[in-house]
C-alpha positions as CSV (number, residue, x, y, z in Angstrom):
1,M,0.0,0.0,0.0
2,D,2.9,2.4,0.6
3,D,3.5,2.9,-3.1
4,L,-0.1,4.0,-3.8
5,S,-1.0,7.7,-4.2
6,P,-4.1,9.1,-2.6
7,V,-7.3,8.8,-4.7
8,P,-8.2,12.2,-6.1
9,L,-11.1,13.9,-4.5
10,L,-14.0,14.2,-7.0
11,V,-15.7,17.6,-6.7
12,S,-17.9,19.2,-9.4
13,R,-16.6,22.2,-11.3
14,Q,-19.4,24.4,-9.9
15,V,-18.5,23.5,-6.3
16,T,-14.8,24.0,-7.0
17,E,-15.4,27.4,-8.5
18,R,-17.4,28.4,-5.4
19,I,-14.6,27.2,-3.0
20,A,-12.0,29.0,-5.0
21,G,-14.0,32.2,-5.1
22,C,-15.3,32.5,-1.5
23,A,-13.2,32.1,1.7
24,E,-16.4,31.3,3.7
25,V,-17.4,28.5,1.3
26,A,-13.8,27.1,1.5
27,E,-13.9,27.1,5.3
28,L,-17.2,25.3,5.4
29,F,-16.1,22.7,2.8
30,F,-12.8,21.8,4.4
31,A,-14.2,21.9,7.9
32,T,-16.8,19.3,6.7
33,E,-14.1,17.2,5.1
34,N,-12.0,17.4,8.2
35,R,-14.8,16.0,10.3
36,R,-15.3,13.2,7.8
37,V,-11.6,12.2,7.9
38,R,-11.6,12.2,11.7
39,E,-14.7,10.2,11.9
40,F,-13.2,7.7,9.5
41,Y,-10.2,7.3,11.8
42,R,-12.4,6.9,14.8
43,R,-14.4,4.1,13.2
44,T,-11.5,2.2,11.5
45,G,-8.5,2.9,13.8
46,D,-6.2,2.7,10.7
47,P,-3.9,5.7,10.4
48,A,-2.5,4.6,7.1
49,L,-5.9,4.5,5.4
50,C,-6.9,7.7,7.1
51,L,-3.7,9.4,5.8
52,R,-4.7,8.3,2.3
53,F,-8.2,9.6,2.7
54,G,-7.0,12.9,4.2
55,E,-4.3,13.5,1.6
56,S,-7.0,13.2,-1.1
57,V,-8.6,16.3,0.5
58,T,-5.3,18.2,1.0
59,G,-4.2,17.3,-2.5
60,Y,-7.4,18.8,-3.8
61,A,-6.9,22.0,-1.7
62,A,-3.3,22.3,-3.0
63,G,-4.7,22.8,-6.5
64,L,-6.9,25.7,-5.4
65,P,-6.1,29.4,-4.6
66,V,-6.9,28.7,-0.9
67,R,-4.8,30.6,1.5
68,G,-5.3,31.1,5.2
69,C,-7.9,28.4,5.4
70,A,-8.3,27.1,9.0
71,G,-9.9,23.9,7.8
72,V,-7.0,23.0,5.6
73,G,-4.4,23.9,8.3
74,V,-6.1,21.8,11.0
75,L,-6.4,18.9,8.6
76,H,-2.7,19.0,7.9
77,L,-2.0,18.9,11.6
78,F,-4.2,15.8,12.0
79,L,-2.5,14.1,9.0
80,A,0.8,14.8,10.7
81,E,-0.5,12.9,13.7
82,M,-1.6,10.0,11.5
83,A,1.9,9.8,10.0
84,L,3.4,9.7,13.5
85,A,0.8,7.1,14.6
86,I,1.9,4.7,11.8
87,G,5.4,4.9,13.3
88,S,7.2,2.6,10.8
89,G,10.3,4.8,10.6
90,A,12.0,8.0,9.4
91,V,9.8,8.2,6.3
92,D,6.7,8.7,8.4
93,V,8.4,11.4,10.4
94,R,9.4,13.2,7.2
95,R,5.8,12.8,5.9
96,A,4.5,14.4,9.2
97,E,6.9,17.3,8.9
98,G,5.7,17.9,5.3
99,H,2.1,18.2,6.5
100,L,3.2,20.5,9.4
101,S,5.0,22.8,6.9
102,R,1.8,23.1,4.9
103,A,-0.2,23.6,8.0
104,R,2.0,26.5,9.1
105,R,1.6,28.3,5.8
106,Q,-2.2,28.2,6.2
107,F,-2.2,29.4,9.8
108,E,0.2,32.3,9.1
109,A,-2.3,33.6,6.5
110,C,-5.4,32.9,8.6
111,A,-7.6,35.6,10.0
112,L,-9.3,33.5,12.8
113,P,-7.4,34.4,16.0
114,S,-8.6,31.4,18.1
115,V,-7.8,28.9,15.4
116,V,-4.4,30.5,14.8
117,A,-3.4,30.3,18.5
118,G,-4.4,26.7,18.9
119,G,-3.0,25.8,15.5
120,L,0.4,27.3,16.1
121,I,0.7,25.7,19.6
122,N,-0.2,22.3,18.2
123,W,2.3,22.9,15.3
124,H,5.1,23.4,17.9
125,W,3.9,20.4,19.8
126,L,3.9,18.1,16.8
127,M,7.1,19.4,15.4
128,S,8.7,18.7,18.8
129,V,7.4,15.2,18.7
130,C,9.0,14.8,15.2
131,A,12.3,16.1,16.7
132,K,12.0,13.6,19.6
133,A,11.3,10.8,17.1
134,R,14.5,11.7,15.2
135,G,16.5,11.7,18.5
136,D,17.0,15.5,18.5
137,L,16.3,16.2,22.1
138,S,17.7,19.8,22.0
139,G,15.4,20.6,19.1
140,Y,12.5,18.9,21.0
141,A,13.1,21.2,24.0
142,E,13.6,24.3,21.9
143,L,10.4,23.9,19.9
144,L,8.4,23.5,23.1
145,G,10.1,26.6,24.6
146,Q,9.4,28.6,21.4
147,A,5.6,27.9,21.7
148,R,5.5,29.4,25.2
149,R,7.8,32.4,24.4
150,D,6.2,33.4,21.1
151,P,4.4,36.8,21.7
152,S,2.2,36.4,18.6
153,I,0.7,33.2,20.1
154,A,0.5,34.7,23.6
155,R,-1.7,37.6,22.3
156,L,-4.3,35.1,20.9
157,A,-4.0,32.0,23.2
158,E,-5.9,31.0,26.4
159,P,-3.9,29.3,29.2
160,V,-5.6,26.0,28.5
161,D,-4.3,26.1,24.9
162,Y,-0.8,25.5,26.2
163,I,-1.6,22.2,28.0
164,P,-0.1,19.9,25.3
165,V,3.2,21.9,25.3
166,I,3.4,22.1,29.1
167,R,2.8,18.4,29.4
168,Q,5.6,17.6,26.9
169,Q,8.0,19.9,28.8
170,V,7.2,18.1,32.1
171,M,7.7,14.7,30.4
172,L,11.1,16.0,29.2
173,S,12.1,17.1,32.7
174,Q,11.5,13.6,34.2
175,D,11.0,15.5,37.5
176,H,8.8,14.0,40.1
177,R,7.6,17.3,41.7
178,L,6.7,18.8,38.3
179,H,4.6,15.7,37.4
180,L,2.7,16.0,40.6
181,Q,2.1,19.7,39.9
182,L,0.9,18.9,36.4
183,L,-1.6,16.4,37.9
184,A,-2.8,18.9,40.5
185,G,-3.4,21.5,37.8
186,A,-5.3,19.1,35.7
187,A,-8.3,19.4,38.0
188,D,-8.9,22.9,36.6
189,Y,-9.8,21.5,33.1
190,R,-11.2,18.1,34.0
191,T,-14.7,19.0,32.9
192,E,-13.9,21.6,30.2
193,R,-11.3,19.4,28.4
194,P,-11.8,15.8,29.4
195,L,-9.4,14.5,26.7
196,D,-6.6,16.7,27.9
197,Y,-7.4,15.7,31.5
198,F,-7.1,12.0,30.6
199,R,-3.9,12.6,28.7
200,T,-2.4,14.4,31.7
201,V,-3.4,11.6,34.1
202,K,-2.0,9.1,31.7
203,R,1.4,10.7,31.4
204,V,1.7,11.1,35.1
205,L,0.7,7.5,35.6
206,E,3.4,6.5,33.1
207,F,6.0,8.5,34.9
208,L,5.1,6.8,38.1
209,T,5.1,3.3,36.7
210,N,8.3,3.8,34.7
211,T,10.1,5.2,37.7
212,G,8.9,2.4,40.0
213,H,6.6,4.4,42.2
214,V,4.3,1.4,42.6
215,L,2.2,2.6,45.5
216,A,1.6,6.1,44.0
217,A,0.7,4.5,40.6
218,G,-1.7,2.2,42.3
219,E,-3.4,5.1,44.0
220,L,-3.8,6.9,40.6
221,A,-5.0,3.9,38.7
222,G,-8.6,4.3,39.6
223,E,-8.7,7.9,38.5
224,F,-6.9,6.9,35.3
225,V,-9.6,4.3,34.5
226,R,-12.4,6.8,35.3
227,A,-10.7,9.5,33.1
228,F,-10.5,7.0,30.2
229,A,-14.1,6.0,30.6
230,A,-15.1,9.6,30.2
231,V,-13.5,9.8,26.7
232,R,-13.9,6.1,25.7
233,P,-16.9,6.7,23.4
234,A,-14.9,9.0,21.2
235,S,-11.5,7.2,21.6
236,T,-9.5,5.8,18.7
237,L,-8.0,2.4,18.4
238,I,-4.5,3.6,19.1
239,S,-5.8,5.2,22.4
240,R,-7.4,1.9,23.4
241,I,-4.3,0.0,22.7
242,S,-2.2,2.5,24.7
243,F,-4.7,2.1,27.6
244,L,-4.2,-1.7,27.6
245,K,-0.4,-1.1,27.7
246,N,-0.8,1.0,30.8
247,L,-3.0,-1.6,32.5
248,A,-0.5,-4.3,31.6
249,Q,2.4,-2.4,33.2
250,L,0.3,-1.7,36.3
251,R,-0.7,-5.4,36.6
252,C,2.9,-6.5,36.3
253,L,4.1,-4.0,38.9
254,H,1.5,-5.4,41.3
255,G,2.6,-8.9,40.7
256,D,-0.2,-10.2,38.4
257,V,2.0,-11.3,35.5
258,P,-0.7,-13.6,33.9
259,A,-3.0,-10.6,33.6
260,A,-0.3,-8.5,32.1
261,R,0.4,-11.1,29.5
262,R,-3.3,-11.3,28.5
263,L,-3.5,-7.5,28.1
264,I,-0.4,-7.4,26.0
265,R,-1.7,-10.2,23.7
266,L,-5.0,-8.3,23.2
267,A,-3.2,-5.1,22.5
268,T,-0.6,-6.7,20.2
269,R,-3.3,-8.4,18.1
270,A,-5.1,-5.1,17.6
271,A,-1.9,-3.3,16.7
272,E,-1.0,-6.0,14.2
273,D,-4.4,-5.9,12.6
274,A,-4.2,-2.1,12.2
275,G,-0.6,-2.1,11.0
276,L,0.6,0.1,13.9
277,A,4.4,-0.5,13.7
278,G,5.3,1.9,16.5
279,Q,2.8,0.3,18.9
280,R,4.0,-3.2,18.0
281,R,7.6,-2.2,18.9
282,Q,6.5,-0.8,22.3
283,L,4.4,-3.8,23.1
284,G,7.2,-6.2,22.2
285,A,9.6,-4.3,24.5
286,L,6.9,-4.4,27.3
287,A,6.3,-8.1,26.8
288,V,10.1,-8.8,27.2
289,A,10.1,-6.7,30.4
290,V,7.1,-8.6,31.8
291,E,8.9,-11.9,31.3
292,Q,11.8,-10.4,33.2
293,S,9.5,-9.3,36.0
294,D,10.7,-5.7,35.8
295,V,8.7,-3.2,33.8
296,R,10.1,-0.1,35.3
297,G,11.1,2.1,32.4
298,A,9.8,-0.4,29.9
299,L,6.9,1.7,28.5
300,L,8.3,4.4,26.2
301,T,6.2,7.5,25.7
302,F,6.2,8.9,22.2
303,R,3.1,11.1,21.7
304,V,0.6,12.8,23.9
């Protein structure tokens, strides 16, 4: 499948002319396509197919005089996530960076302040993840810092917009105190942003399990499960696989190796069916650690 190009998006000449001639029509059209691509991913859990689907839309947009379109920029961000989710190697990172470059051009010409702020923050976040995937930790840290220092973003952003960047900075620090502060602050957006709340709880739990804080991880486990239950109806396959990995590590830390093995088998089967190379690698490393009865540090974190 890797040698196939995206199928061209078929749109009538009349609709194309309306999109090209009216920014409002372009926004409506690409916002609708964006929702379709995301729903397709939610239903299938296949980032490679989703990437093909989404690139049909962005390829169509590239042939139009569409500039500063929030819908196109946001879709490019999502397709960068899809490329990183495939996780088969450097080619996927380069593909993600290509989508991020095109997203940046749309946001820089966009006149919607709230979209621009969130879009540019997420651009820095995803670019930092690309740097991390390439092993460039100094670039990773610098991109996160740039997002928080950029005055043009600060003029438009709300404090909650910075959550993904702050979370990555705390992860980079590997500091116990900062992780606990991050968790305490998450209560402020638990209701408003349940997905971000879950992701914060998840990353703190992973820090605790990876560093061998077994009792603290056990105390947080119940809230972790509750937070996931709140977002479970809208979750993707990769999120559910990652949830199983966390549970497997917890079970092993608490001495229930058979349960950990069962969870890893379930997650591995799902990852194999969806072609999730990065998830398969992580699950393989975790399975080896389980057999060695020491899963501290075994669960690598890659994306938020």
